[in-house]
N, C-alpha and C positions, 0 to 999 in steps of 0.2 A: 504494500500500500504506500502511496506517496502523499506526503503532507506538504502544504504550502506555507513555509515560514513567513511570518508577516514582514520580516526585515529584508527579504530577498525579492527581486523582480521576477516576473513570470517565466523568463527564459531559464532561470535557475531551477524552477520547479519542473519545467519541461525536460531539462537535461537529466534531472534526477529520476523522473518517471521513465524516460527512455532508457536510462541506464538500468533501472530495475527491470524493465520489460525485457531488455536484451539478456540480462542474466537469467531470467526465468526461462526465456525461449532457448537459450544455450543449454540450460540444464535439461529442459524438455527434449531437446533434439538429441541429447545423449541417451535418452531412455526409449526413444522410438524413432523409426526411420523416416516417418512422414509427419511433419509438424503442420497443423492446419494453418492457413494463411491468416494473419492477424492484421487489423487496421492499425497503423502506427500513427498517422497524422492525417488531418483533413483541413483543407483551406478552401473555403467557399464550396464549389462543386468538384474539387479535385481531391483524390485520395491516394495515400501512399501505403503500400502493404509491405509486410515483413519480407516477403519473398524477393521483392526488388532490392531490399537492403542486403539480404544474405548474399545475393549475387555480386554485390560490390565489395565484400570483405574476403580477402585472400584466406584460403583454408588454413594456412600455416600461421595466421596471426594469433598472438596471445590474447587472453581475455581483455587485458587493459587496452591493447592496440585496437581490438575489435570495437570496444566501447567508444574509443576516440573517433574511429572511422564512422561508426554508426551515428553518433551525435553530430558530427560534422556534416554528414550527408543529409540528415534530417533537417538541420538548420538551413543548409543551402537550398534544399528542396522547398521548404516553407517560403523562404525569401523570393525564390524564383517564381513560385506559384502565385504569390501576392502580386508581383510585378506583372505576370502574365494576365492575371485577372483584370488588373487596371488597364493594361494595354488593350485587352479584348473589349472592355467596357467603354473605352474612349476611342475606339477605332473609327475613323471617318466612314460615313455611310457609303461613300463612293470608292472605298478602298477595295480594289479587285484582288483580294488575297490569293484566290485560286490561280489567277493569271501570273501573279508574282511568283508563286511557288513553281508553276510550270516553267516560267522563264528561267528561274534559278536552277531547276533540275536540268533543263536543256543546256544551260551554261556549264554545269558540272560535268554532264555527260560528254559534251563537246570537248571540254578541256582535258578530261581523262583520255578520251580517244586520241586527241592530237598528241598528248604526252606519250601514249603507247606507240603511235606511229613514229614519233621522233626517236624514242629509245630503241626501236627496232630497226629503223632504216637510216638514221642519220650517220654519215661517215664523219667521225670526230678526229681523224688523222689529218694533220696539216703539214705539208712538206715545206722545205726551205724555200723552194721556188715560189710557192704561193704566198708565203710570208713576205718575201722580198718584193713581189709584185704589189701586194697591198701596201707595203711600206713606201715604195716609190710613188704610188698614186696618192697617198694620204699623209705623208710625213709632215707636211706643213701644218697639219692639225695638232701635232704633238710638240709644242714648244715647252721647254723646261720651265718650271716654276721656281726652281732653285738650282744652285751649282751642284753638279754631281762629279764623282771621280771614280776612275778605276785605280785600285791600289792594293797593296799588300799591307796587312795590319796585324799586329799581335799585342796582346795586353797580358802581362805576366805578373802575378803577385810578388811583392818585394821580399817576401819571407822564404822564397825558394832558395836552395843552396847556391853557393858561388859557382860550383861546377855546372849547374844547370844554366845559369845566366851566361857563363862563358860559352857553353855549347850553343845557346840561342844566338849569341853575338857572332860566333864563328859561321854558323849556317846562314845567318841573315846577311852578312856582308858580301859573301862570295856569289859568283854565278854557279848555281847549284845544278848538279847532275840529277837525273831522275831518282837515283838512290838517295842522294842527299835531301832532295825535296821530300821524299817519303819519311826520312828521319825527322825533318822539321815538322811535318804534319803530325807525326807520332809524339813529338815533344809538346806540340800545341794541345793535342788531345789530352795529354797527361797533366799539363801545368797551366796552360793559358786559360783565362776566364773568357776571353773573346779573341777570335782570330778570323781574318779574311785573307785567303791565299789564292783565290781564283783570278786569272788574268782577264776574264771576259765579263765578270759581273760589275755593274755600276752601283755605287752607293751615294746617297745624299751626303754632302760634305758635313751637314749638321749632325748626322749620325756619327760620323768619325770624330767630330769635335767634341761631342758629348762623352766619348770614351777616353779622350786625352785629358791631361791636366788643364784646368780652366784657363782659357785665353791662349793656349799654346798653338792652336791651329785655326786659321781663318783664311778667307779668300786671298788676302794680300800675302800672307806668309807662304802658302803653298806654291805661289808663282816664283818665289825667289829661292825656295828650298824644295828639293824633291825627296830628300831622305831625312827622316827625323828619328832620333833615338833619345827619348826623354825618360826621366824618372822622378818620382816624388817619394814620400814616405810609404806609399801604399803599392805602387806599381812601377814596372818597367814597361815603356811603350815603344814599339817599333813601327814606323810608318814609312812606306815608300810610295810616292805618287807616280802612277804610270801614265795617266791621261786626265785632262780636265775638260768638262763641258760647262759653259756658263749659262746662267739664267737667260731665258729667251732664245737660246740656241735650239735647233731641232734635236730632239732626243734620239739617241742611237737606237737601232732596232732591238738590240738585246735588252735595253732598259724598258721598252714598252711592249715586248713580245707577248706577255700574258694578256695585256689589254687588246692587242691586235688579234690574238687568237680568239678571244671572246667575241669580237666584232665579226670576224670571219665566220665563226660557227653560228652566230645569230643570223647572219645573212643567208647562210646555207640552210638553216632551219626554216626561215621564212620561204625560201625558194622551194624547199621540199614540200611544205604544207600546201603551198599554192598549186604545185604540180599534182599533188595527191588529190586535192579538191577537184581540180580540172579532170583528172582521170576518173574520179567517182561520177562526175557529171556525164562524161562521155559514155561511161559504162551504163548508167541509168538510162541515158537517151537511146543507146543502141539496143537495150533490152525492152524498150517501149514502156519504161516505168514512169515517164513524164507525160502528163496530160495538161494541155493548156486549152481552156475553154473561153 
């Protein structure tokens, strides 16, 4: 039995009652395989039954977890039912709800069908020649918003041993063979907090500046120095500038390749769907499934 304490609002009483009901039903369900469906809550002309709630609670839930889920679902159902009642009561007389539902259903079906067609038929491989052609035709659209650089960069904590620092310095200064480059990458994987050693990847200069001691690297400095080796109390920083592209210059293809690929695929998708729709039309026409009166 549930009692309504005078100092508590109604929802505390409701939660207590629902909790008691859940416990009773859980005990009953242990004693018999089929528990008759009970009415749990009612809002205007809408009713919530226990069977709906049991379906929402994972079988592996503890009693406490089940109670929390039960109460949360009931509370949400009550609030949504009140809102739905108000919406139905205040719906404009000229609201063509059936047509809206039909339009929405048609939109969902069409979207899902187009999605399936694209997933099945769209060729997502983009070769270098196609990328180059797109880039040549559209590169004027890709002006840089900030300075970017190709560079090699390593950031090593200052608490590493002197032997490790000397090895970094030795491999950093020289023209490295493939084997020595592999050694440098291995050192970076083991000790560096950040490192960029690709010759082809472009980075925003701001990104590199944030990794260096404050004020050490900016647009002016990198034009007069190509190689930096700096240290402070926390890090050793190694930076070698390979190439610079200024703000407002045309971005190199490797920098905008991901964007370009998305545009190419989007255009390919649009073309695929247009052709597919036209093929469907031609097929329906050929099979005499189109009647115009």
